[in-house]
N, C-alpha and C positions, 0 to 999 in steps of 0.2 A: 504494500500500500504506500502511496505517495500523496501527501497532503489530503488524506481522506478519500482519495480516488481509487476505486478498485481497478487494477490494471489487467485483470483477466480479459480473455477474448469477449467481445461484445458484438452481437448480431443486430442488425436493423433491417427490417423488411422495407422494400422500396416498391410502393404501389400507388403513390400519389405525390403531388408537389410538396405536401407537408412532410412526407417521409424524406424527400431530398433535403429539406431544411434540417430534419432530425439527424441525418447523416453528417451534414456540415457541423452541427453542434457537437455531436459525439466525437468527431475527428478533432475538432478544436480542443475539447476537454482533454482528450488523451495526449495530444501533441503538447499541450501546456504541462501536463503531469510528467511527461518524459523530458521536459525542459528543452524542447526544440526552440531555436531562436525565433523571434517574432517573424522574421523574413521566411524561415522555413515553415513555420506554422501556416503562414498565409499561402505559401506555395502548395502545401499539402491540402489545405482546406479548398483551395481553388481547384486543384486536380480532382479531389473527391467530389466536389460539386458537379463538375463536368461529367465525371464517370457515373455518378448516381443518376444524373439527368439522362445520360445515354441509356443506362439500364432501364429506366422508366419508359423513355420514348421509343427506342429501337428494340429493346429486349422485351417490352411488354411488362416490365416489372421484374423484380428478383430480390436480391438481398446483398447487404454489405456486411462483412465481418472485419472488425477492427481489432488488431492484436499488437501488443507491445513485444518487440523483438530485441535480443541482446546478442551481439557476436563476440562478447568477451572484452571488447575495447570500447564499445559505444552502444547506446540504445537507440531504438527507432520505432517507427509506427508502420505496420504493414496492414494494408486494406485489400481484401479480396471482394470484388464485385462479381456476382454470378447471376445469370438469367437462363431461362429455357426458351429463349426467343428464336428468331430465324437464323441466328449466326451472322457472320460477316463474310459475304461471298468473295471479296477481294481485299484481304487484309492490307497488302502493300498500298493499294489505292486509298483505303480508309485511313492509313497513317500518313498520307500526304497532306501537307499544309494546303488549305484552301479547298479540299475535297469535302463536299457535304451532300447528303441526300435529304436534308431537312430544311434547307433555306437559311442556315446559320452562316457563321463565318468560316466554318470548316477547320476550327482549331481545337476541337474537343479532344480527340485521341492524340493527335500529334502534340498539342499543347500540354496535355496531362503527362505525356512521356517526357517532355523537356522539364517539367516542374518537379519530377521525382528522381530519386537516385537509382531506383530499380523499377523496371516496367516489363511486364510479361503478359501476352495475350494468348489465350487458347480459345479457338472458336471452331465449331463444326456446323456447317450449314444444315439447318433443320433441327439442330439440337440445342444450340445456345452458345453463350460466350462467358468466359471467365477471365477477368483482368485482375492481375495482382500488381500492386504498387507498394514501394517502400521508400520512406524518407528517414535518413539517419541523422542523428545529432552530430554536430561538428566539434 
């Protein structure tokens, strides 16, 4: 426990805009507890917001699991976003700046990748997508 915050894994369903806000709040709380810098907190919360929104809009909803990680030298926050939606047919294209299927700026996946220290996407067309991001303390 750090500052009264339980640092065990926490899951948040994503099925509405309100849930996207809850993911943001959860990620911010854990990032503060792990003592990420304000800049890194902001980067992680921004990435989490984008990925939670993608989970809702493109994946039809799903969940986020937020976990504190420790590699022996530093601590960080890992978030796994998972959905059972249609998957991403062309991942390379989806990770290209400016590519969008929803009329936005096309910076969701590529922007989230730049904001995090680790970024992994597993997707199967017709089965869903699982995106794992990690931000480490400096």
